[in-house]
C-alpha positions in Angstrom: -62.2 -117.0 -152.5 -65.7 -118.0 -151.3 -68.5 -115.5 -150.5 -69.4 -117.3 -147.2 -66.1 -116.6 -146.0 -66.0 -112.9 -146.9 -68.4 -110.3 -145.3 -70.4 -107.6 -147.4 -68.0 -104.6 -147.0 -65.6 -107.5 -148.5 -67.8 -107.8 -151.1 -68.0 -104.5 -152.1 -64.3 -103.6 -151.7 -63.7 -106.8 -154.3 -66.4 -105.1 -156.8 -64.2 -102.0 -157.1 -61.5 -103.9 -159.0 -63.6 -107.3 -160.6 -67.0 -108.2 -161.5 -66.3 -111.8 -162.4 -68.8 -114.4 -159.8 -68.2 -118.1 -160.4 -71.7 -120.0 -159.9 -71.6 -123.4 -159.1 -75.2 -125.3 -160.1 -75.2 -128.9 -159.1 -77.5 -131.6 -157.8 -78.9 -133.5 -155.1 -78.8 -137.4 -156.8 -77.8 -140.6 -156.7 -74.0 -141.5 -158.1 -74.2 -145.2 -157.2 -71.3 -145.9 -154.7 -70.5 -141.8 -155.0 -71.6 -139.3 -153.1 -75.3 -137.9 -153.3 -73.7 -134.3 -154.1 -71.2 -135.2 -156.3 -72.5 -132.6 -159.0 -71.5 -130.2 -156.2 -68.5 -131.0 -155.0 -66.5 -131.3 -158.8 -67.7 -127.9 -159.8 -67.3 -126.6 -156.8 -63.5 -127.9 -156.2 -62.8 -126.7 -159.5 -64.1 -123.3 -159.0 -61.7 -123.2 -155.6 -59.2 -124.5 -157.7 -59.3 -121.4 -160.5 -60.1 -119.1 -157.7 -57.1 -119.5 -156.1 -55.2 -119.0 -159.1 -57.4 -115.7 -160.4 -59.2 -114.7 -157.1 -62.5 -114.8 -159.2 -65.2 -114.9 -156.5 -67.0 -118.1 -155.7 -70.6 -118.0 -155.2 -72.5 -120.8 -152.2 -73.4 -123.4 -154.9 -76.8 -124.3 -155.9 -76.9 -127.8 -154.5 -80.0 -129.0 -156.2 -81.2 -129.5 -159.8 -83.8 -131.2 -161.5 -83.6 -135.1 -161.1 -86.8 -136.3 -161.3 -85.8 -139.3 -163.2 -83.8 -140.9 -159.9 -86.3 -139.7 -157.0 -86.6 -143.8 -156.9 -83.4 -143.5 -155.4 -83.5 -142.2 -151.6 -81.4 -139.2 -151.0 -82.4 -137.9 -154.4 -84.0 -134.5 -153.8 -85.2 -132.7 -156.8 -86.1 -129.5 -158.1 -88.6 -128.6 -161.0 -86.8 -127.3 -163.6 -89.0 -124.2 -163.7 -88.3 -123.7 -160.0 -84.1 -124.2 -160.7 -84.7 -121.8 -163.2 -86.5 -119.1 -161.7 -84.0 -119.0 -158.8 -81.0 -118.9 -160.9 -82.2 -116.2 -162.6 -83.3 -114.7 -159.2 -79.2 -115.1 -157.9 -78.2 -113.8 -161.3 -80.8 -110.8 -161.2 -79.5 -109.9 -157.3 -75.6 -110.1 -158.9 -76.0 -107.8 -161.5 -77.6 -105.6 -159.6 -74.7 -105.3 -156.9 -72.3 -104.8 -160.0 -71.5 -108.4 -161.2 -71.1 -108.3 -165.3 -69.3 -111.7 -166.2 -70.5 -114.3 -164.6 -69.4 -118.0 -165.2 -71.9 -120.7 -164.4 -70.2 -124.4 -163.3 -73.0 -126.9 -163.9 -72.3 -130.3 -162.3 -75.5 -132.0 -163.7 -76.9 -132.7 -167.0 -80.4 -132.4 -166.0 -79.7 -128.5 -165.5 -79.1 -127.8 -169.5 -82.3 -126.2 -169.9 -80.9 -123.1 -167.9 -78.9 -122.2 -171.0 -82.2 -120.8 -172.1 -83.3 -118.7 -169.2 -79.4 -117.3 -169.2 -79.6 -116.3 -172.8 -82.8 -114.2 -171.7 -80.7 -112.5 -169.3 -78.1 -111.9 -171.1 -80.1 -110.2 -173.9 -82.5 -108.7 -171.1 -79.7 -107.3 -168.9 -77.5 -104.4 -170.6 -74.0 -105.7 -170.2 -74.5 -109.1 -168.6 -71.9 -111.9 -170.2 -72.6 -115.1 -169.1 -70.1 -118.6 -169.7 -71.9 -121.8 -169.4 -69.2 -124.6 -168.4 -70.8 -128.0 -168.3 -67.1 -130.1 -167.5 -68.0 -133.7 -168.4 -69.4 -132.3 -171.9 -65.9 -130.5 -172.9 -64.0 -131.5 -175.7 -60.8 -131.8 -172.9 -62.3 -134.6 -170.8 -63.6 -136.4 -174.0 -59.8 -136.0 -175.6 -58.5 -137.6 -172.3 -60.9 -140.3 -171.9 -60.0 -141.2 -175.3 -56.5 -141.6 -174.7 -56.8 -143.8 -171.7 -59.7 -146.3 -173.8 -62.1 -144.8 -171.2 -66.2 -144.0 -172.0 -67.2 -141.3 -169.3 -70.9 -141.4 -168.4 -72.8 -140.9 -164.9 -71.5 -142.0 -161.9 -68.6 -144.2 -163.5 -65.1 -143.7 -163.7 -65.5 -139.8 -165.1 -66.7 -139.0 -161.5 -64.9 -141.0 -158.9 -62.5 -138.5 -157.9 -61.1 -138.9 -154.3 -63.3 -135.9 -152.6 -66.5 -137.6 -154.4 -65.9 -141.3 -153.4 -67.8 -142.2 -150.1 -68.5 -145.9 -150.0 -65.9 -149.0 -151.3 -66.0 -149.3 -155.0 -66.5 -152.4 -156.8 -63.9 -154.0 -158.7 -63.9 -154.7 -162.6 -66.8 -152.7 -165.0 -70.0 -152.8 -165.2 -72.0 -154.1 -168.5 -74.3 -150.8 -169.8 -77.7 -151.3 -169.2 -80.6 -151.9 -172.1 -82.3 -148.3 -172.2 -85.9 -148.2 -173.5 -86.6 -144.5 -173.8 -84.7 -141.3 -173.2 -87.9 -140.0 -171.0 -88.1 -142.6 -168.1 -90.5 -142.6 -164.6 -88.2 -143.2 -161.4 -89.3 -146.3 -160.8 -88.7 -147.6 -164.3 -85.4 -145.7 -164.4 -84.0 -147.3 -161.3 -85.2 -150.6 -162.5 -82.9 -150.2 -165.4 -80.1 -148.7 -163.7 -79.7 -150.8 -160.9 -76.9 -149.6 -159.0 -76.9 -145.9 -160.4 -73.8 -146.4 -162.4 -74.3 -145.6 -166.6 -71.7 -148.8 -166.9 -68.2 -149.0 -167.5 -65.5 -149.4 -164.9 -65.9 -147.8 -161.8 -63.1 -146.2 -161.2 -59.8 -145.1 -163.2 -56.1 -144.7 -161.9 -55.4 -141.8 -159.7 -53.4 -140.5 -162.7 -56.1 -140.3 -165.2 -57.9 -138.1 -162.8 -55.2 -136.0 -162.5 -55.5 -135.0 -165.9 -59.5 -134.7 -165.8 -59.2 -132.1 -163.1 -56.0 -130.2 -164.7 -57.8 -130.1 -168.2 -61.0 -129.0 -166.7 -59.3 -126.2 -164.9 -57.3 -124.8 -167.6 -60.9 -124.8 -169.5 -62.3 -122.7 -166.7 -59.0 -120.2 -166.5 -59.9 -119.7 -170.0 -63.4 -119.0 -169.6 -62.8 -116.5 -166.9 -61.1 -113.8 -169.2 -64.1 -113.7 -171.5 -62.5 -113.0 -174.6 
């Protein structure tokens, strides 16, 4: 159940029985042969699946994140991290003011990790506010599936190649992981290092593996929504 499919009276009625909200935070950035909105599409699909089972409301996703290192790839549209933090804080404050008290932030992009600090500040400031943070690709559940199949997860490789993120023909085989000279690269150097944008490894995995990944993440989210 998405906010975009409701009117304000529907949301008011929802808040009479539930104070939970899922907030997807993603990015618009290069993902090799995958959609530029891969980091939105994956957590949003998970949020929709979780909502179907629980009825928890899904806020409109934040489609832009902090991706300065990919700006040399056309289509990457990045926010400064400070801007992203301010935007998410404003969204959370808006939701809190209307009665939402339990918010699950579903993050799809590594460059957004700094948001956790701002969210920690908010839960210390706003009485009764509880926030869960879930970065799906970093979960132990995903790691377990990857290890089981002998696959290494990374950016724009098989891990993110779901049927709904693939927008072009994927190369066969694997890419040798590039040598990365520094953890901090300017955009021009990042494009030189990463080439097509994948960080290496297989470009795709069998459908069964991707279904296992999705199911594992969904189980994680359903647990987090209990706000134990």
